[in-house]
C-alpha positions in Angstrom: 194.0 -41.7 -178.6 194.8 -38.8 -176.5 198.5 -38.7 -175.8 199.9 -36.8 -173.0 203.5 -36.0 -172.9 205.2 -35.4 -169.7 208.2 -33.3 -169.3 210.9 -34.8 -168.0 211.3 -33.4 -164.4 214.7 -32.3 -163.6 216.4 -33.6 -160.8 216.2 -31.4 -157.5 219.6 -29.9 -156.8 220.5 -30.0 -153.3 221.0 -26.6 -151.8 224.3 -26.2 -150.7 224.3 -23.8 -147.6 226.9 -21.2 -147.8 229.8 -21.1 -145.1 229.5 -17.8 -143.7 233.0 -16.8 -142.1 233.1 -17.5 -138.5 233.0 -14.7 -136.3 236.2 -13.9 -134.5 236.0 -13.3 -130.7 235.8 -9.4 -129.9 239.1 -7.9 -128.8 238.5 -5.2 -126.0 241.8 -4.4 -125.9 241.7 -1.8 -128.4 238.9 0.2 -126.8 240.3 -0.4 -123.4 243.7 1.4 -124.7 241.7 4.1 -126.2 239.9 4.7 -123.2 243.3 4.7 -121.1 244.7 7.4 -123.3 241.3 9.6 -123.2 241.5 9.3 -119.6 245.0 10.5 -119.5 244.4 13.3 -121.6 241.6 14.3 -119.3 243.6 14.1 -116.1 246.3 16.0 -117.5 244.0 18.9 -118.5 242.3 18.6 -115.4 245.7 18.8 -113.4 246.7 21.9 -115.3 243.7 23.6 -115.0 243.2 23.1 -111.4 246.7 25.0 -110.8 245.9 27.4 -113.3 243.0 28.7 -112.3 242.3 27.2 -108.8 239.7 24.3 -108.0 236.6 26.4 -107.7 237.3 28.5 -111.0 237.9 25.5 -112.9 234.7 23.6 -114.6 234.1 20.2 -116.1 233.1 21.8 -119.5 236.6 23.7 -119.5 238.4 20.4 -118.7 236.4 18.6 -121.4 237.0 21.6 -123.9 240.9 21.4 -123.0 240.7 17.3 -123.5 238.7 17.5 -126.4 236.2 15.3 -125.0 232.7 15.7 -124.1 231.2 16.6 -120.4 229.5 13.2 -120.5 232.7 11.5 -120.9 234.1 12.9 -118.0 231.3 12.3 -115.5 231.0 8.8 -116.7 235.0 8.0 -116.0 235.5 10.2 -113.1 232.1 11.5 -111.5 233.1 15.1 -111.4 235.7 17.3 -110.2 236.3 15.3 -106.6 236.8 12.0 -108.6 239.3 13.8 -111.0 241.0 14.9 -107.9 241.3 11.6 -106.3 242.3 9.9 -109.8 245.4 12.4 -109.9 246.2 11.8 -106.2 246.5 8.2 -106.9 248.6 8.5 -110.4 250.6 11.3 -108.0 251.4 8.4 -105.5 252.3 5.9 -107.9 255.7 7.6 -108.4 258.1 7.5 -111.7 258.3 4.2 -113.5 256.4 1.0 -113.9 256.6 -0.3 -110.4 254.2 1.9 -108.1 256.3 3.7 -105.3 254.2 1.8 -102.3 255.4 -1.7 -103.9 259.4 -0.4 -104.0 258.7 1.0 -100.6 257.8 -2.6 -99.3 260.6 -4.1 -101.3 263.1 -2.2 -99.8 261.8 -2.9 -96.4 261.7 -6.7 -97.0 265.5 -6.8 -98.9 267.5 -4.4 -96.6 268.9 -5.5 -93.3 270.3 -2.3 -92.1 267.4 0.0 -91.0 269.3 3.1 -91.6 269.4 1.6 -95.7 265.3 1.3 -95.2 264.8 4.8 -94.1 267.3 6.4 -96.6 265.3 4.4 -99.4 261.8 5.9 -98.1 263.6 9.5 -98.0 264.6 9.3 -101.7 261.1 8.0 -102.2 259.8 10.9 -100.4 261.7 13.1 -102.8 260.2 11.2 -105.9 256.4 11.2 -104.6 256.2 14.5 -102.8 256.5 17.0 -105.9 253.5 15.0 -107.4 251.4 14.5 -104.7 252.0 17.8 -102.1 250.6 20.2 -104.6 247.6 18.2 -105.0 247.1 17.6 -101.1 247.6 21.4 -100.8 245.1 22.3 -103.4 242.7 20.1 -101.7 243.0 21.8 -98.5 242.4 25.4 -99.9 239.3 23.9 -101.3 238.2 22.1 -98.4 237.2 25.4 -97.0 234.6 25.9 -99.1 233.7 22.5 -100.8 232.4 19.8 -98.3 233.1 16.9 -100.9 236.9 18.4 -101.2 236.8 18.5 -97.4 235.5 15.0 -97.2 238.3 13.9 -99.8 240.8 15.7 -97.4 240.3 13.3 -94.6 240.0 10.1 -96.5 243.5 10.6 -98.0 244.7 12.1 -94.7 243.5 8.5 -93.3 245.0 6.7 -96.3 248.3 8.5 -95.8 248.3 7.2 -91.7 247.2 3.8 -92.7 250.5 3.5 -94.8 252.8 4.8 -92.5 251.1 2.6 -89.8 252.0 -0.2 -92.2 255.7 0.8 -92.8 256.0 1.2 -88.8 254.6 -2.2 -88.1 257.2 -3.6 -90.5 260.0 -2.0 -88.7 258.6 -2.9 -85.6 258.4 -6.9 -86.2 261.7 -6.3 -87.2 263.0 -4.7 -84.3 264.4 -1.6 -86.0 262.6 0.8 -83.8 264.7 2.2 -80.5 263.4 0.9 -77.2 260.6 3.5 -75.9 259.4 4.1 -79.5 255.9 2.4 -80.2 254.5 1.2 -83.4 251.8 3.8 -83.3 254.5 6.4 -82.2 256.5 5.7 -85.3 253.5 5.7 -87.6 252.5 9.2 -86.5 256.3 10.7 -86.9 256.2 9.1 -90.6 252.7 10.6 -91.0 254.1 13.9 -89.7 257.2 14.1 -92.2 255.4 13.0 -95.1 252.7 15.8 -94.5 252.2 18.3 -97.4 252.7 21.0 -95.1 256.3 19.9 -94.5 256.9 20.0 -98.2 255.3 23.3 -98.3 257.6 25.1 -95.7 260.9 23.5 -97.0 260.2 23.4 -100.7 257.9 25.8 -101.7 258.6 28.4 -99.3 262.2 28.2 -98.6 263.1 26.9 -101.8 265.0 23.7 -100.8 265.7 20.9 -103.8 263.7 17.9 -103.7 267.1 16.1 -103.2 267.7 18.0 -100.2 264.0 17.6 -98.9 264.3 13.8 -99.3 267.9 13.8 -97.1 266.3 15.6 -94.3 263.4 13.1 -94.3 265.7 10.4 -94.2 267.9 12.1 -91.3 265.0 13.0 -89.5 263.6 9.6 -89.4 266.7 7.8 -88.6 267.1 10.2 -85.6 263.4 10.2 -84.3 263.2 6.5 -84.9 266.3 4.2 -84.7 268.3 3.5 -81.8 
């Protein structure tokens, strides 16, 4: 008789799936902060080199070296030298502090009841913003003589400045602040003239006025030209 011994089969163990740690949602805030910091460094390097060497003589490579970034980084973020100047102008127009100058200008117009207070406030904002934006606009004017892209940028920024002054003038007109016979269009063109970089160049750069004296002059001139 042949005996066959069967080995006892060990019971199969249930396979326990290991729990993988759940992935945390991707937080892009650190990357955005780093990109903002990098772009700020690029803009500061570009601004310094534009004023030291001139627009034409400044290259993207020299800006990249000064900012310790690659040329590709600058082209990706700004698209070239005109884009850098446009970004610099946008930053300059915001003025100082966390609230952009345009928003403070609108808030002043809405809050003040005396139009003289509004125009005096705009004079102070001019003294704050003009030293930042006027040198850039003058740089653009010089570069526009030989660079079509900068010529187009000069027209673009002039038109934006006129649009902003038209916005201010319409607000004064709706509130009944303008002198009889002064239309919103005339008021906008007067303000556009007094906010020109050429006036800043004449009084501050060439004649040595302080920016505070310049701001007081702007306020007084606007009050005399626009109000009853």
